[in-house]
N, C-alpha and C positions, 0 to 999 in steps of 0.2 A: 374268140377275141376281139376286146369292144371299146370300141375309140371311143374316149373322151374328146371332148371337145371342148378348153378353156377362151370364151371370152377377153378380150383384152375387158374389159372393165370386174372381169369379173378377179380380176392380179392385184395386187396391196398394192397401195400403195408405193408405198416404204421399193416393195419387185419390182414394181416402173420403173423405176427409180436409175435401181439395181442391169439394167437393160440398158437403158437409156444414155446412163453417163459410159456402155459401154459403144455408143457412136460416137460418129462427131456433129456436133453440134451444131454445123451448116447443115451435116443431111436430117437431122430430127427436127430444124425449125422449118427445111424447106418442105419435107411430106407432112408436116404431123398442124401446119400453125394455120388458124382457119376451122381448121375442124368441129364438128359442131359440139362434143363432149369437152362440157364445160368441168370435166374433174382432171381430162387430160389437153387441157389449155392449160387450168392454173401449173399443174405438171412441167411441163414444156416453160413458161416463164420465168421459172423459176430458176434465183443469180445464179445458180452450177452450169445451166446451161446459155446464159444470155449476155454475163461479164465480159467475154471474151466471144469473139466472133474471129476467124481463121478461115479467110475465105480461099487466102495459100498454099498448090499443094508441092512441092520438093521432087521432079522425075527427068530422070536419068539425065542429072547435071542443068536441073535449070529450074525457079519458079511457074511454074503458069498457072492461070486469072481458071478459078473455081465459075464467076462468073458472065467466061469469056459469052452462055451465049444469051441470046437477049433474051426470051422469058423467063431465064431462072433473075437475071440480071434488071426486068422489072417486077414482075416479085419483093423478091427481096426488095427494090426501092418503093414502092407503090402499094407492099401489105406487109410485110412484113416489121420492118426496120423504122416505121415509123406507130408501130406497138412496143416496140420492145429500145424507141431510142436512150428512157433517159437511165436502164441500165446497165449501159452500156458502155464500158470502163479502156475494154483497147478494142482497135480491129489495125489486124492483118493484112494488109489490102494489096492487089500488082499493079501496077500503074495504065494504063488504062481503062480499071474503073469505082477507082480511084474517087476524082473529080463525081464521078455521080450518086457514091454511096454519102460523100464528105456531104454532101450540099440535099441530098432529101429528106434530112430533119437535123434539128439542135439535139446535142451531146452531152446534155453540163454537165455527164460526169464523165465524158474521156480524158482520162492522160492518158493513154499513151498509141502509139502508132503508129506501127510497121511498116514501112511503104517495100515495094520490091521490083527491081525491076524499072527504075525508073531513072530518070536522066535531070539535069543540074534543069536543066531552061521546063519539064516537066512540072517540075518542084517549084520553082519559081513560081510562074501562071499557076499550082494552083494555090498557093498561100496571101499571094497576090490579091 
């Protein structure tokens, strides 16, 4: 039996879009942002993947912060969000990372914000 080897670069854009749409935008941006492939970078920077970012996961009757690791939070704040800030229209954030995310860049097109596990006192500090 012959082995068929297909590289990601050999796959048409339309097929990559279908595959990438099956992935979570969070994971797609985290793992593919900044790779040295202009074509793939253009695809993952498509508005389909950058307009709505969900950093919250529902698990066992509570919301979890996908940015609980400082390594992941720093990568998003220092590398990913500044590159796509103009495209972001919606954020879904957990209170512990909201301040860092919202102060990372200007989001001129942001018109929706979901905040989870946030206390009134934290919300007042965040928006004052």
